[in-house]
Structure formats: C-alpha cells, structure tokens
PDB file of N, CA, C and O in Angstrom, chain B, residues numbered from 101:
ATOM      1  N   UNK B 101       7.836  25.408 -14.586  1.00  0.00           N
ATOM      2  CA  UNK B 101       6.889  25.101 -13.234  1.00  0.00           C
ATOM      3  C   UNK B 101       7.694  24.469 -12.039  1.00  0.00           C
ATOM      4  O   UNK B 101       8.433  23.511 -12.265  1.00  0.00           O
ATOM      5  N   UNK B 102       7.588  24.893 -11.001  1.00  0.00           N
ATOM      6  CA  UNK B 102       8.116  24.350  -9.983  1.00  0.00           C
ATOM      7  C   UNK B 102       7.332  23.381  -9.083  1.00  0.00           C
ATOM      8  O   UNK B 102       6.236  23.767  -8.677  1.00  0.00           O
ATOM      9  N   UNK B 103       7.697  22.381  -8.792  1.00  0.00           N
ATOM     10  CA  UNK B 103       7.168  21.424  -8.294  1.00  0.00           C
ATOM     11  C   UNK B 103       7.185  21.336  -6.803  1.00  0.00           C
ATOM     12  O   UNK B 103       8.299  21.421  -6.286  1.00  0.00           O
ATOM     13  N   UNK B 104       6.004  21.159  -5.904  1.00  0.00           N
ATOM     14  CA  UNK B 104       5.927  21.344  -4.685  1.00  0.00           C
ATOM     15  C   UNK B 104       5.883  19.884  -4.041  1.00  0.00           C
ATOM     16  O   UNK B 104       5.013  19.102  -4.422  1.00  0.00           O
ATOM     17  N   UNK B 105       6.797  19.513  -3.082  1.00  0.00           N
ATOM     18  CA  UNK B 105       6.831  18.174  -2.338  1.00  0.00           C
ATOM     19  C   UNK B 105       5.789  18.070  -1.520  1.00  0.00           C
ATOM     20  O   UNK B 105       5.324  19.015  -0.882  1.00  0.00           O
ATOM     21  N   UNK B 106       5.289  16.691  -1.496  1.00  0.00           N
ATOM     22  CA  UNK B 106       4.127  16.527  -0.586  1.00  0.00           C
ATOM     23  C   UNK B 106       4.392  15.390   0.158  1.00  0.00           C
ATOM     24  O   UNK B 106       5.099  14.491  -0.297  1.00  0.00           O
ATOM     25  N   UNK B 107       3.819  15.337   1.419  1.00  0.00           N
ATOM     26  CA  UNK B 107       4.240  14.433   2.429  1.00  0.00           C
ATOM     27  C   UNK B 107       3.270  13.199   2.412  1.00  0.00           C
ATOM     28  O   UNK B 107       2.135  13.416   2.834  1.00  0.00           O
ATOM     29  N   UNK B 108       3.571  11.930   1.978  1.00  0.00           N
ATOM     30  CA  UNK B 108       2.596  10.781   1.844  1.00  0.00           C
ATOM     31  C   UNK B 108       3.159   9.765   2.856  1.00  0.00           C
ATOM     32  O   UNK B 108       3.809   8.769   2.537  1.00  0.00           O
ATOM     33  N   UNK B 109       2.813  10.154   4.206  1.00  0.00           N
ATOM     34  CA  UNK B 109       3.206   9.017   5.200  1.00  0.00           C
ATOM     35  C   UNK B 109       2.006   8.442   6.025  1.00  0.00           C
ATOM     36  O   UNK B 109       2.209   7.683   6.973  1.00  0.00           O
ATOM     37  N   UNK B 110       0.775   8.815   5.646  1.00  0.00           N
ATOM     38  CA  UNK B 110      -0.349   8.080   6.273  1.00  0.00           C
ATOM     39  C   UNK B 110      -1.470   7.901   5.545  1.00  0.00           C
ATOM     40  O   UNK B 110      -1.781   8.786   4.747  1.00  0.00           O
ATOM     41  N   UNK B 111      -2.185   6.875   5.664  1.00  0.00           N
ATOM     42  CA  UNK B 111      -3.335   6.549   4.697  1.00  0.00           C
ATOM     43  C   UNK B 111      -4.228   7.686   4.414  1.00  0.00           C
ATOM     44  O   UNK B 111      -4.798   7.665   3.324  1.00  0.00           O
ATOM     45  N   UNK B 112      -4.465   8.759   5.276  1.00  0.00           N
ATOM     46  CA  UNK B 112      -5.132   9.686   4.763  1.00  0.00           C
ATOM     47  C   UNK B 112      -4.432  10.855   3.809  1.00  0.00           C
ATOM     48  O   UNK B 112      -5.015  11.697   3.127  1.00  0.00           O
ATOM     49  N   UNK B 113      -3.029  10.652   3.968  1.00  0.00           N
ATOM     50  CA  UNK B 113      -2.248  11.485   2.780  1.00  0.00           C
ATOM     51  C   UNK B 113      -2.449  11.006   1.629  1.00  0.00           C
ATOM     52  O   UNK B 113      -2.741  11.757   0.699  1.00  0.00           O
ATOM     53  N   UNK B 114      -2.316   9.471   1.438  1.00  0.00           N
ATOM     54  CA  UNK B 114      -2.339   8.876   0.371  1.00  0.00           C
ATOM     55  C   UNK B 114      -3.846   9.010  -0.285  1.00  0.00           C
ATOM     56  O   UNK B 114      -3.934   9.395  -1.451  1.00  0.00           O
ATOM     57  N   UNK B 115      -4.793   8.755   0.320  1.00  0.00           N
ATOM     58  CA  UNK B 115      -6.168   9.066   0.218  1.00  0.00           C
ATOM     59  C   UNK B 115      -6.329  10.520  -0.513  1.00  0.00           C
ATOM     60  O   UNK B 115      -6.735  10.533  -1.675  1.00  0.00           O
ATOM     61  N   UNK B 116      -6.088  11.459   0.000  1.00  0.00           N
ATOM     62  CA  UNK B 116      -6.315  12.786  -0.189  1.00  0.00           C
ATOM     63  C   UNK B 116      -5.692  13.140  -1.737  1.00  0.00           C
ATOM     64  O   UNK B 116      -6.259  13.663  -2.696  1.00  0.00           O
ATOM     65  N   UNK B 117      -4.397  12.679  -1.601  1.00  0.00           N
ATOM     66  CA  UNK B 117      -3.617  12.693  -3.185  1.00  0.00           C
ATOM     67  C   UNK B 117      -3.985  11.889  -4.050  1.00  0.00           C
ATOM     68  O   UNK B 117      -3.393  12.155  -5.096  1.00  0.00           O
ATOM     69  N   UNK B 118      -4.801  10.857  -4.187  1.00  0.00           N
ATOM     70  CA  UNK B 118      -5.176   9.949  -5.042  1.00  0.00           C
ATOM     71  C   UNK B 118      -4.443   9.080  -5.210  1.00  0.00           C
ATOM     72  O   UNK B 118      -4.497   8.537  -6.313  1.00  0.00           O
ATOM     73  N   UNK B 119      -3.584   8.640  -4.340  1.00  0.00           N
ATOM     74  CA  UNK B 119      -2.473   7.548  -4.635  1.00  0.00           C
ATOM     75  C   UNK B 119      -3.315   6.145  -4.431  1.00  0.00           C
ATOM     76  O   UNK B 119      -4.358   6.029  -3.788  1.00  0.00           O
ATOM     77  N   UNK B 120      -2.765   5.342  -4.978  1.00  0.00           N
ATOM     78  CA  UNK B 120      -3.160   3.570  -4.825  1.00  0.00           C
ATOM     79  C   UNK B 120      -1.881   2.945  -4.215  1.00  0.00           C
ATOM     80  O   UNK B 120      -0.713   3.328  -4.287  1.00  0.00           O
ATOM     81  N   UNK B 121      -2.480   1.774  -3.536  1.00  0.00           N
ATOM     82  CA  UNK B 121      -1.570   1.052  -3.037  1.00  0.00           C
ATOM     83  C   UNK B 121      -1.696  -0.390  -3.493  1.00  0.00           C
ATOM     84  O   UNK B 121      -2.752  -1.011  -3.613  1.00  0.00           O
ATOM     85  N   UNK B 122      -0.166  -0.944  -3.790  1.00  0.00           N
ATOM     86  CA  UNK B 122      -0.496  -2.331  -4.447  1.00  0.00           C
ATOM     87  C   UNK B 122       0.222  -3.213  -3.433  1.00  0.00           C
ATOM     88  O   UNK B 122       1.181  -2.709  -2.849  1.00  0.00           O
ATOM     89  N   UNK B 123      -0.076  -4.295  -3.191  1.00  0.00           N
ATOM     90  CA  UNK B 123       0.541  -5.487  -2.327  1.00  0.00           C
ATOM     91  C   UNK B 123       1.287  -6.307  -3.393  1.00  0.00           C
ATOM     92  O   UNK B 123       0.647  -6.632  -4.393  1.00  0.00           O
ATOM     93  N   UNK B 124       2.539  -6.664  -3.286  1.00  0.00           N
ATOM     94  CA  UNK B 124       3.282  -7.412  -4.147  1.00  0.00           C
ATOM     95  C   UNK B 124       3.867  -8.521  -3.197  1.00  0.00           C
ATOM     96  O   UNK B 124       4.352  -8.313  -2.085  1.00  0.00           O
ATOM     97  N   UNK B 125       3.724  -9.875  -3.898  1.00  0.00           N
ATOM     98  CA  UNK B 125       4.006 -11.117  -3.037  1.00  0.00           C
ATOM     99  C   UNK B 125       5.638 -10.972  -2.986  1.00  0.00           C
ATOM    100  O   UNK B 125       6.245 -10.232  -3.760  1.00  0.00           O
ATOM    101  N   UNK B 126       6.202 -11.681  -2.089  1.00  0.00           N
ATOM    102  CA  UNK B 126       7.595 -11.643  -1.693  1.00  0.00           C
ATOM    103  C   UNK B 126       8.098 -13.103  -2.060  1.00  0.00           C
ATOM    104  O   UNK B 126       9.313 -13.296  -2.025  1.00  0.00           O
ATOM    105  N   UNK B 127       7.221 -14.181  -2.422  1.00  0.00           N
ATOM    106  CA  UNK B 127       7.817 -15.445  -2.523  1.00  0.00           C
ATOM    107  C   UNK B 127       8.797 -15.492  -3.736  1.00  0.00           C
ATOM    108  O   UNK B 127       8.728 -14.682  -4.661  1.00  0.00           O
ATOM    109  N   UNK B 128       9.809 -16.599  -3.661  1.00  0.00           N
ATOM    110  CA  UNK B 128      10.770 -16.483  -4.603  1.00  0.00           C
ATOM    111  C   UNK B 128       9.839 -17.102  -5.860  1.00  0.00           C
ATOM    112  O   UNK B 128       8.913 -17.886  -5.651  1.00  0.00           O
ATOM    113  N   UNK B 129      10.181 -16.686  -7.043  1.00  0.00           N
ATOM    114  CA  UNK B 129       9.330 -16.805  -8.228  1.00  0.00           C
ATOM    115  C   UNK B 129       8.033 -16.649  -8.304  1.00  0.00           C
ATOM    116  O   UNK B 129       7.388 -17.393  -9.043  1.00  0.00           O
ATOM    117  N   UNK B 130       7.372 -15.597  -7.511  1.00  0.00           N
ATOM    118  CA  UNK B 130       6.156 -15.346  -7.640  1.00  0.00           C
ATOM    119  C   UNK B 130       6.019 -13.737  -8.183  1.00  0.00           C
ATOM    120  O   UNK B 130       6.062 -13.411  -9.369  1.00  0.00           O
ATOM    121  N   UNK B 131       5.858 -12.896  -7.138  1.00  0.00           N
ATOM    122  CA  UNK B 131       6.087 -11.578  -7.341  1.00  0.00           C
ATOM    123  C   UNK B 131       4.776 -10.957  -7.740  1.00  0.00           C
ATOM    124  O   UNK B 131       4.781  -9.748  -7.975  1.00  0.00           O
ATOM    125  N   UNK B 132       3.602 -11.664  -7.852  1.00  0.00           N
ATOM    126  CA  UNK B 132       2.518 -11.171  -8.228  1.00  0.00           C
ATOM    127  C   UNK B 132       2.024  -9.954  -7.547  1.00  0.00           C
ATOM    128  O   UNK B 132       2.165 -10.057  -6.329  1.00  0.00           O
ATOM    129  N   UNK B 133       1.543  -8.943  -7.886  1.00  0.00           N
ATOM    130  CA  UNK B 133       0.831  -7.802  -7.288  1.00  0.00           C
ATOM    131  C   UNK B 133      -0.452  -7.820  -7.408  1.00  0.00           C
ATOM    132  O   UNK B 133      -0.865  -8.493  -8.352  1.00  0.00           O
ATOM    133  N   UNK B 134      -1.334  -7.227  -6.668  1.00  0.00           N
ATOM    134  CA  UNK B 134      -2.678  -6.718  -6.697  1.00  0.00           C
ATOM    135  C   UNK B 134      -2.992  -5.476  -6.043  1.00  0.00           C
ATOM    136  O   UNK B 134      -2.648  -5.230  -4.887  1.00  0.00           O
ATOM    137  N   UNK B 135      -3.652  -4.684  -6.786  1.00  0.00           N
ATOM    138  CA  UNK B 135      -4.223  -3.017  -6.115  1.00  0.00           C
ATOM    139  C   UNK B 135      -5.209  -3.452  -4.773  1.00  0.00           C
ATOM    140  O   UNK B 135      -6.158  -4.234  -4.828  1.00  0.00           O
ATOM    141  N   UNK B 136      -4.754  -2.784  -3.650  1.00  0.00           N
ATOM    142  CA  UNK B 136      -5.303  -2.943  -2.398  1.00  0.00           C
ATOM    143  C   UNK B 136      -6.538  -2.112  -2.479  1.00  0.00           C
ATOM    144  O   UNK B 136      -6.591  -1.257  -3.363  1.00  0.00           O
ATOM    145  N   UNK B 137      -7.497  -2.257  -1.690  1.00  0.00           N
ATOM    146  CA  UNK B 137      -8.720  -1.299  -1.591  1.00  0.00           C
ATOM    147  C   UNK B 137      -8.367  -0.230  -0.436  1.00  0.00           C
ATOM    148  O   UNK B 137      -8.560  -0.599   0.723  1.00  0.00           O
ATOM    149  N   UNK B 138      -7.984   0.756  -0.609  1.00  0.00           N
ATOM    150  CA  UNK B 138      -7.402   1.872  -0.146  1.00  0.00           C
ATOM    151  C   UNK B 138      -8.616   2.111   0.874  1.00  0.00           C
ATOM    152  O   UNK B 138      -8.314   2.202   2.064  1.00  0.00           O
ATOM    153  N   UNK B 139      -9.913   2.216   0.522  1.00  0.00           N
ATOM    154  CA  UNK B 139     -10.773   2.734   1.556  1.00  0.00           C
ATOM    155  C   UNK B 139     -10.946   1.663   2.773  1.00  0.00           C
ATOM    156  O   UNK B 139     -11.077   1.802   3.989  1.00  0.00           O
ATOM    157  N   UNK B 140     -10.895   0.654   2.001  1.00  0.00           N
ATOM    158  CA  UNK B 140     -11.049  -0.440   3.188  1.00  0.00           C
ATOM    159  C   UNK B 140      -9.927  -0.502   4.326  1.00  0.00           C
ATOM    160  O   UNK B 140     -10.166  -0.865   5.478  1.00  0.00           O
ATOM    161  N   UNK B 141      -8.590  -0.076   3.827  1.00  0.00           N
ATOM    162  CA  UNK B 141      -7.469  -0.080   4.809  1.00  0.00           C
ATOM    163  C   UNK B 141      -7.712   1.374   5.589  1.00  0.00           C
ATOM    164  O   UNK B 141      -7.383   1.383   6.775  1.00  0.00           O
ATOM    165  N   UNK B 142      -8.163   2.388   5.128  1.00  0.00           N
ATOM    166  CA  UNK B 142      -8.718   3.710   5.427  1.00  0.00           C
ATOM    167  C   UNK B 142      -9.811   3.378   6.640  1.00  0.00           C
ATOM    168  O   UNK B 142      -9.623   3.863   7.756  1.00  0.00           O
ATOM    169  N   UNK B 143     -10.651   2.757   6.442  1.00  0.00           N
ATOM    170  CA  UNK B 143     -12.002   2.231   7.295  1.00  0.00           C
ATOM    171  C   UNK B 143     -11.212   1.422   8.322  1.00  0.00           C
ATOM    172  O   UNK B 143     -11.571   1.598   9.486  1.00  0.00           O
ATOM    173  N   UNK B 144     -10.209   0.572   8.118  1.00  0.00           N
ATOM    174  CA  UNK B 144      -9.867  -0.401   9.290  1.00  0.00           C
ATOM    175  C   UNK B 144      -8.780   0.295  10.108  1.00  0.00           C
ATOM    176  O   UNK B 144      -8.972   0.311  11.324  1.00  0.00           O
ATOM    177  N   UNK B 145      -7.480   0.971   9.561  1.00  0.00           N
ATOM    178  CA  UNK B 145      -6.904   1.572  10.218  1.00  0.00           C
ATOM    179  C   UNK B 145      -7.060   2.946  10.692  1.00  0.00           C
ATOM    180  O   UNK B 145      -6.569   3.319  11.757  1.00  0.00           O
ATOM    181  N   UNK B 146      -7.696   3.659   9.962  1.00  0.00           N
ATOM    182  CA  UNK B 146      -7.743   5.117  10.236  1.00  0.00           C
ATOM    183  C   UNK B 146      -6.970   5.902   9.301  1.00  0.00           C
ATOM    184  O   UNK B 146      -6.165   5.336   8.562  1.00  0.00           O
ATOM    185  N   UNK B 147      -7.169   7.376   9.257  1.00  0.00           N
ATOM    186  CA  UNK B 147      -6.705   8.486   8.398  1.00  0.00           C
ATOM    187  C   UNK B 147      -5.346   8.628   8.781  1.00  0.00           C
ATOM    188  O   UNK B 147      -4.505   8.861   7.913  1.00  0.00           O
ATOM    189  N   UNK B 148      -4.959   8.492  10.235  1.00  0.00           N
ATOM    190  CA  UNK B 148      -3.395   8.595  10.817  1.00  0.00           C
ATOM    191  C   UNK B 148      -2.805   7.674  10.747  1.00  0.00           C
ATOM    192  O   UNK B 148      -1.709   7.922  11.248  1.00  0.00           O
ATOM    193  N   UNK B 149      -2.855   6.448  10.333  1.00  0.00           N
ATOM    194  CA  UNK B 149      -2.154   5.398  10.321  1.00  0.00           C
ATOM    195  C   UNK B 149      -0.962   5.464   9.095  1.00  0.00           C
ATOM    196  O   UNK B 149      -1.040   5.451   7.866  1.00  0.00           O
ATOM    197  N   UNK B 150       0.220   5.543  10.091  1.00  0.00           N
ATOM    198  CA  UNK B 150       1.265   5.640   9.136  1.00  0.00           C
ATOM    199  C   UNK B 150       1.853   4.501   8.524  1.00  0.00           C
ATOM    200  O   UNK B 150       2.248   3.566   9.220  1.00  0.00           O
ATOM    201  N   UNK B 151       1.950   4.494   7.238  1.00  0.00           N
ATOM    202  CA  UNK B 151       2.212   3.555   6.090  1.00  0.00           C
ATOM    203  C   UNK B 151       3.895   3.072   6.063  1.00  0.00           C
ATOM    204  O   UNK B 151       4.405   1.965   5.888  1.00  0.00           O
ATOM    205  N   UNK B 152       4.546   4.543   6.339  1.00  0.00           N
ATOM    206  CA  UNK B 152       5.859   4.477   5.915  1.00  0.00           C
ATOM    207  C   UNK B 152       6.705   3.905   6.977  1.00  0.00           C
ATOM    208  O   UNK B 152       6.606   4.437   8.082  1.00  0.00           O
ATOM    209  N   UNK B 153       7.624   2.791   6.824  1.00  0.00           N
ATOM    210  CA  UNK B 153       8.129   2.009   7.734  1.00  0.00           C
ATOM    211  C   UNK B 153       7.247   1.351   8.700  1.00  0.00           C
ATOM    212  O   UNK B 153       7.476   1.309   9.909  1.00  0.00           O
ATOM    213  N   UNK B 154       6.395   0.923   8.214  1.00  0.00           N
ATOM    214  CA  UNK B 154       5.038   0.096   9.035  1.00  0.00           C
ATOM    215  C   UNK B 154       4.853  -1.229   7.994  1.00  0.00           C
ATOM    216  O   UNK B 154       4.748  -1.290   6.769  1.00  0.00           O
ATOM    217  N   UNK B 155       4.862  -2.221   9.014  1.00  0.00           N
ATOM    218  CA  UNK B 155       4.649  -3.568   8.134  1.00  0.00           C
ATOM    219  C   UNK B 155       3.616  -4.490   8.450  1.00  0.00           C
ATOM    220  O   UNK B 155       3.543  -5.631   7.992  1.00  0.00           O
ATOM    221  N   UNK B 156       2.580  -3.810   9.483  1.00  0.00           N
ATOM    222  CA  UNK B 156       1.491  -4.777   9.624  1.00  0.00           C
ATOM    223  C   UNK B 156       0.506  -5.144   8.458  1.00  0.00           C
ATOM    224  O   UNK B 156      -0.064  -6.233   8.388  1.00  0.00           O
ATOM    225  N   UNK B 157       0.358  -4.094   7.520  1.00  0.00           N
ATOM    226  CA  UNK B 157      -0.455  -4.606   6.285  1.00  0.00           C
ATOM    227  C   UNK B 157       0.301  -5.357   5.290  1.00  0.00           C
ATOM    228  O   UNK B 157      -0.266  -6.142   4.530  1.00  0.00           O
ATOM    229  N   UNK B 158       1.614  -5.139   5.262  1.00  0.00           N
ATOM    230  CA  UNK B 158       2.345  -5.880   4.264  1.00  0.00           C
ATOM    231  C   UNK B 158       2.599  -7.338   4.891  1.00  0.00           C
ATOM    232  O   UNK B 158       2.804  -8.302   4.153  1.00  0.00           O
ATOM    233  N   UNK B 159       2.579  -7.426   5.990  1.00  0.00           N
ATOM    234  CA  UNK B 159       3.003  -8.757   6.706  1.00  0.00           C
ATOM    235  C   UNK B 159       1.599  -9.795   6.661  1.00  0.00           C
ATOM    236  O   UNK B 159       1.603 -11.024   6.580  1.00  0.00           O
ATOM    237  N   UNK B 160       0.524  -8.956   6.733  1.00  0.00           N
ATOM    238  CA  UNK B 160      -0.794  -9.770   6.491  1.00  0.00           C
ATOM    239  C   UNK B 160      -1.360  -9.901   5.166  1.00  0.00           C
ATOM    240  O   UNK B 160      -2.486 -10.346   4.947  1.00  0.00           O
ATOM    241  N   UNK B 161      -0.530  -9.494   4.276  1.00  0.00           N
ATOM    242  CA  UNK B 161      -1.034 -10.006   2.999  1.00  0.00           C
ATOM    243  C   UNK B 161      -0.651 -11.422   2.726  1.00  0.00           C
ATOM    244  O   UNK B 161       0.331 -12.031   3.150  1.00  0.00           O
ATOM    245  N   UNK B 162      -1.930 -11.971   1.678  1.00  0.00           N
ATOM    246  CA  UNK B 162      -1.623 -13.320   1.343  1.00  0.00           C
ATOM    247  C   UNK B 162      -1.788 -13.546  -0.040  1.00  0.00           C
ATOM    248  O   UNK B 162      -2.948 -13.435  -0.438  1.00  0.00           O
ATOM    249  N   UNK B 163      -0.994 -13.813  -0.812  1.00  0.00           N
ATOM    250  CA  UNK B 163      -0.846 -14.102  -2.310  1.00  0.00           C
ATOM    251  C   UNK B 163      -2.016 -14.958  -2.795  1.00  0.00           C
ATOM    252  O   UNK B 163      -2.116 -16.117  -2.392  1.00  0.00           O
ATOM    253  N   UNK B 164      -2.832 -14.475  -3.575  1.00  0.00           N
ATOM    254  CA  UNK B 164      -3.819 -15.293  -4.307  1.00  0.00           C
ATOM    255  C   UNK B 164      -3.217 -16.220  -5.545  1.00  0.00           C
ATOM    256  O   UNK B 164      -3.933 -16.867  -6.309  1.00  0.00           O
ATOM    257  N   UNK B 165      -2.192 -16.183  -5.585  1.00  0.00           N
ATOM    258  CA  UNK B 165      -1.678 -16.938  -6.691  1.00  0.00           C
ATOM    259  C   UNK B 165      -0.721 -18.194  -6.093  1.00  0.00           C
ATOM    260  O   UNK B 165      -0.809 -19.305  -6.618  1.00  0.00           O
ATOM    261  N   UNK B 166       0.025 -17.998  -5.176  1.00  0.00           N
ATOM    262  CA  UNK B 166       0.899 -18.810  -4.582  1.00  0.00           C
ATOM    263  C   UNK B 166       0.678 -19.303  -3.047  1.00  0.00           C
ATOM    264  O   UNK B 166       1.135 -20.319  -2.523  1.00  0.00           O
ATOM    265  N   UNK B 167      -0.192 -18.248  -2.444  1.00  0.00           N
ATOM    266  CA  UNK B 167      -0.389 -18.725  -0.967  1.00  0.00           C
ATOM    267  C   UNK B 167       0.338 -17.993   0.003  1.00  0.00           C
ATOM    268  O   UNK B 167      -0.040 -17.769   1.153  1.00  0.00           O
ATOM    269  N   UNK B 168       1.518 -17.591  -0.578  1.00  0.00           N
ATOM    270  CA  UNK B 168       2.709 -16.836   0.554  1.00  0.00           C
ATOM    271  C   UNK B 168       1.917 -15.993   1.164  1.00  0.00           C
ATOM    272  O   UNK B 168       0.941 -15.481   0.617  1.00  0.00           O
ATOM    273  N   UNK B 169       2.340 -15.741   2.571  1.00  0.00           N
ATOM    274  CA  UNK B 169       1.881 -14.579   3.456  1.00  0.00           C
ATOM    275  C   UNK B 169       3.192 -13.763   3.589  1.00  0.00           C
ATOM    276  O   UNK B 169       4.322 -14.181   3.840  1.00  0.00           O
ATOM    277  N   UNK B 170       2.761 -12.482   3.357  1.00  0.00           N
ATOM    278  CA  UNK B 170       3.673 -11.567   3.920  1.00  0.00           C
ATOM    279  C   UNK B 170       4.168 -10.739   2.136  1.00  0.00           C
ATOM    280  O   UNK B 170       4.233 -11.500   1.170  1.00  0.00           O
ATOM    281  N   UNK B 171       4.392  -9.580   1.986  1.00  0.00           N
ATOM    282  CA  UNK B 171       4.713  -9.014   0.943  1.00  0.00           C
ATOM    283  C   UNK B 171       5.201  -7.571   1.126  1.00  0.00           C
ATOM    284  O   UNK B 171       5.508  -7.221   2.265  1.00  0.00           O
ATOM    285  N   UNK B 172       5.295  -6.756   0.176  1.00  0.00           N
ATOM    286  CA  UNK B 172       5.789  -5.393   0.177  1.00  0.00           C
ATOM    287  C   UNK B 172       4.662  -4.388  -0.455  1.00  0.00           C
ATOM    288  O   UNK B 172       3.885  -4.824  -1.304  1.00  0.00           O
ATOM    289  N   UNK B 173       4.613  -3.357  -0.122  1.00  0.00           N
ATOM    290  CA  UNK B 173       3.522  -2.357  -0.280  1.00  0.00           C
ATOM    291  C   UNK B 173       4.327  -1.372  -1.541  1.00  0.00           C
ATOM    292  O   UNK B 173       5.510  -1.038  -1.475  1.00  0.00           O
ATOM    293  N   UNK B 174       3.597  -1.094  -2.417  1.00  0.00           N
ATOM    294  CA  UNK B 174       4.140  -0.001  -3.600  1.00  0.00           C
ATOM    295  C   UNK B 174       2.915   0.997  -3.691  1.00  0.00           C
ATOM    296  O   UNK B 174       1.719   0.709  -3.669  1.00  0.00           O
ATOM    297  N   UNK B 175       3.520   2.266  -3.800  1.00  0.00           N
ATOM    298  CA  UNK B 175       2.800   3.271  -3.585  1.00  0.00           C
ATOM    299  C   UNK B 175       2.516   3.756  -5.582  1.00  0.00           C
ATOM    300  O   UNK B 175       3.412   3.637  -6.418  1.00  0.00           O
ATOM    301  N   UNK B 176       1.258   4.210  -5.862  1.00  0.00           N
ATOM    302  CA  UNK B 176       1.205   4.380  -7.108  1.00  0.00           C
ATOM    303  C   UNK B 176       0.282   5.815  -7.312  1.00  0.00           C
ATOM    304  O   UNK B 176      -0.852   5.942  -6.850  1.00  0.00           O
ATOM    305  N   UNK B 177       0.884   6.691  -7.969  1.00  0.00           N
ATOM    306  CA  UNK B 177       0.711   8.110  -8.040  1.00  0.00           C
ATOM    307  C   UNK B 177      -0.651   8.037  -8.947  1.00  0.00           C
ATOM    308  O   UNK B 177      -0.794   7.096  -9.727  1.00  0.00           O
ATOM    309  N   UNK B 178      -1.686   9.098  -8.816  1.00  0.00           N
ATOM    310  CA  UNK B 178      -2.885   9.310  -9.444  1.00  0.00           C
ATOM    311  C   UNK B 178      -2.375   9.208 -10.963  1.00  0.00           C
ATOM    312  O   UNK B 178      -1.231   9.580 -11.225  1.00  0.00           O
ATOM    313  N   UNK B 179      -3.371   8.614 -12.146  1.00  0.00           N
ATOM    314  CA  UNK B 179      -3.064   8.764 -13.537  1.00  0.00           C
ATOM    315  C   UNK B 179      -3.352  10.083 -14.023  1.00  0.00           C
ATOM    316  O   UNK B 179      -3.140  10.367 -15.202  1.00  0.00           O
TER     317      UNK B 179
END
C-alpha cells in the first residue's frame, strides 16, 4: 500500500485531516500538556492560519498547573 503525503500547514488542513493539537508547557520541571480546542482556534484565527513556524498560539498558552506563559504545540494524528 502506497502512502500519500498530506500537507498540514494550516488550521484548516489540520481540521480536515482530523488532527488534534496539544499545547505543552515549556517551564523547567513541568512539561504539562493539554489538548487544545481546535474548533475555537479555527474560529478565532481562521482556516488559512498557518501553524507551521508560527508562535502566536504557543506564546499565548498559560499552563494550568504551574502558571508559566508560553509553550510548544504538538500535532496528534487521528486515532
């Protein structure tokens, strides 16, 4: 079976492919992660918002465990 590569650069691409987005804390000794509401991001930023090499969403994250602001995004494929 041949796998066909897909492009996942925008929020619209992620939504269409069924991917999830997790925000992870970057504070030392924390690393907590939580699944982000992709529909809310889609509604706020739009379908054409490029998430690759873009840090506005990650920079706005606030950890609900340690309070640190800023993090990284991890893409999760559909189950």
